[in-house]
N, C-alpha and C positions, 0 to 999 in steps of 0.2 A: 437545783442540784436533783437529779433523778434518782428514784429509790434504788437502783442497782449501784450507782456510783455512791450514794450514801452509805450503803450496806459495806460496800468494799472499804471505804474510809475507816467506818466504824472497827471492822475487822482489823485493819492496819493498826489503828489506834491501840485495839485491845493488846495485840502483839507487843507493841512499843511500851504500853504501860505494864507489861508483865517483866520486861526486862530493866526497866528503869528503877533504880535503886540497887540492883544486884551488882556485885563485883566479879571480877575474874577470879579472885582468890576463894570466894564462897562457893563457887561451882567447880572448879578444877579438881581432879583426882589428885590428893596429896601424897600417895602411896606411888614413888617413881622407881622405876627398875632402870638404871643407868649404868654404863660401863665407863672404864679409863680407857686412855689411848692404846695401853699395850694389851688390851682384849682381842681376841679373833673373832672372825665371822662365826664361827662355830659356837663361840660362847655365846654370841647374841643370838644365834638361832635357837639354843636352848632355852634361852631366859624367854624369848617370844613364845617357843611352844608351851613351856610350863606354866605361863601366865596369860597365854591366850590375848596378846598384845601385837599390834603390827609395826611398832616404832619405838626404838630404844635411844636415849640420848647418850652422847658421849661427853663426858666431863673432864676437866682438869682443875682441881682445886675448888670443886664446886661449880665452876664456870662452864657454860655450855660451849662447846667447841664443834660440835657436829652432830648429826643423828643418822642412825641406820635404819632404813625402813624394809619392809617386807621386798619391795623392789630390789633394793640392795642385795638382799638375801639370795634372790633368785639369780640375779646376775652373777653373783660368786659362785653359786652351785653350778651353773652352766659352764663357768671356766673352770671348774674344780679347783676353787681357790678358798675353800671355807677355812683353811688355816691361816689366811693372810690376816694381818692386822686390821683393825676397823679404820685406822686412818685412811686406808689405801681405797677402801669403797664407801665411806661415809658421805653424806652430804655436808660439805664444810661450811657453806653460807647458811645459816640457820636463822628464821625468823621466830624472835620470843615475842612473848606478851608480859607486861607487868603485872603482878598480882592485884596491885591496888587500883587498875583501871577498870573504868565501867564495862559491863557485860557487853555493852552494843559496840565496843571497840573490837571485841573478839568476833563477832558477828560479821562486822564489816571485813575483817582481816580473812575470815572463810571465805567471803564473796570474792575478795581481791585475788587471794592466792589458792594455788591448786592443793594445798597441803591439806592433808586429814586429821593433822595434831599440831599442836603448838607447845613449845616448852613454856613453861611460867617461871618468871624470875622474881626474886624480891628486889628490894633497893640496892642491894649489895651486887647486883646482877648474879645471885647464887640461884641455882635450880631449886625450885620448891614444888612443882607440880607439871601435871601434865593437863592439857585442854582439848578434847575432843568435841565433835557436834553432838555426840550422845550425850556428854555432861550437860550440854545446853538444853537440849531437848529434856533431860531429867529435871533441870531446874525449873524449866518452863512449866512442867506439869506440877512439881511441888508448889511452885507459886501460885498458880490458877487453883489447886486445891485450898491453899492456904486462903486465898481471896473467896473463894466459895463458902468455906468455913465462917470466915468473916461476915459475908452477907447474910448468912443463916443466923448467925448471932445477932446482928442488927435487926432482923425482921423479929426474932423472939423479943429483943430486948431494944425497942427503939430509943435512940439518944435524947436525953433531956435537951429542949430547946436552949441554945445557947448563942451569943451575940454574933452575929455573921459579920463583924467588922474586925479589920486588922491592917496594920501598916508596920511593916517590917523590911529591914535592908539588910542583906547579906554582901560582906566583904569577899572577893574571889581573887585568888592569886593564880599566877601563871603554871601550868603544869601541875596544880595541886588536885591531882585525880582521886587522892584519898578522901577528899571533901567534897569533890564535884558531885553534884547529884542530891546532897544533903538538903539544900533549901526546897528542891522540888518535892523531896520526900516529906517533909515537914508541912508544906503548904497542902499537899494531897490529903494528908491525913488530917488537918485542920477542916478541909471542906467535906470530907466523908464523914467525920464526926458530927458534923452539922446537918448530916442528911441531904447533902446537894446530889442530884442525880449523878449516876455513875458516868453517862456519857459527857457531861460537862466537866466532872473530875478529871476524866481521860484527857479531855481536850487541855485543860489547865496544865495537867502534869506533863504532857508532850511539849507544850510552848514553853513552860518554864525550864524543862530539862534541856531542850535545844540550845535556849539563850545562856543557860547555866554553863553547859560544855562548851558553847562557843568562846565564852569568857575564859575559860580554863586551857582550852587548847589552841585558839587562834589569836587571843590577844595577850597584852602584857599585864592583864589584871584589870578589874573594876568593880563595879557593884551591880546587884540584882535587887531590885525593889519591888515590893508587893503592896497594893493597896486595894483592899478588899470590901466592899460595902454590900449590902443586901441585894444590890442591882447588878453589880458586875465585880470581875477580877481584872485588875490593871496592874501588868507587869511591864516594868522598865529595867532596861539593861543600859549601862553606860561604861564603855571601856576605856582606857587611857591610849589606846593606839594598838595597832599601828595606821588604822583607818582604812577605808574601803577606796579605791580608785575609781571604780565603776560600778554604781549600786545596782544598776539594771542588769549588769552581767553577774552579780553576785546573787541576785535573786532568781537567776536561771538554774534549773534543777541540774546537778551534775557538774557546775561550775564551782570550783574550790579554790581558796588561796591558802590551803594547808601546807606547812613547810615540809621538807622532806622527811624529818623525823617524825611528825604526825602521820604523813602518807606511809612511812615504814611500819608504823603500828597498825596499817589497815584502815586508818581514819581519814576523812576528808573527802566524803563523798560527795561533798556538795549539795545536800539536802536540808542543812540545819535551817537557815533562814526560810526557804520555802516551805518547809514544814510548818515553823511558826505561823506564817502567813495563811496556809492553809486551814489551820484548826481556829484561827482567830476570826471575831466579828470585825473588829477594827485593826488595823495595823500601819505602823508609820516607821520609817527607818531614816536618820540622817547621819553622815558619814563626812569626814574630813581627813585628808591623809595627813598623818604627823600629829593629829589632835584625838581621834578616837571616833568611836561609832555609838550612836544612841539608837535603841530600838524600844518600840512601845507597842505591846499587844494588850488587846482588850477582849475579854469573853463574856458575854452576858450570862447572868444567873437567871436562866426561866425554866426551873424545875419541872412547872406546870405543862411546857411544852415538849419535854423531853421524855420520852419512854424508856424505862428500865430495860435492859436487856439480861 
């Protein structure tokens, strides 16, 4: 791998590592300005002007039924229809995001859709926040600052030598996004606390997170196992189905077996398994339709050969 490609890979992994562990609910703006169906476009214009915002959700019993954007306001102004009800001008088919989903889902959604903001809902499908790309950028800056402070602390107070051996199994359930990412965060902390080079920790975090989210989003559930020794980290994923008909196709970047609901959330870009293979020193996958899929990723622990960044 040439130097430029290696640098690009590490930059990509750095961004992925920053967002892993963050959830939409932690990043969104909780103070939401919303209107009911019986409000006018003039009402919305006033709210936008007074609060310097570019979109206002329309709700009915806390459920999002539409959204009025600045573009809708401009169209109503041109038609001299500012006293019209919002129902006439709002965007009725609204893409929402769930607050307990990983932030990576939101980033995928911004890439898939042309929306500048997404209403965020809770498990009852009630409006609880708004997410913009500015929220994401601020979250990345905060997370980067936190990690830099953590690195400074580690340099000032080196960790005591601890055993670099661990065997742990996590049970994961379909669509349990509330807990998806927990295993990866715990393993990442385990390695960082033992002074493993950041580039290696980053690769482990990416591989484990992608496999973890695959289990939650694309299977009917399964287990994620970690076997860590002083020489390597072995991550094993085993789901209970539905299985992959064509493994070669599944390993092609951009190919996805995501169902319509997962796709509607902006997820399913077809990069999960290719990402795991990309960051692994050894990679193997077996699958049988109706039986499930087994994936094994091994990352060698060679801190003496990895330069800190």
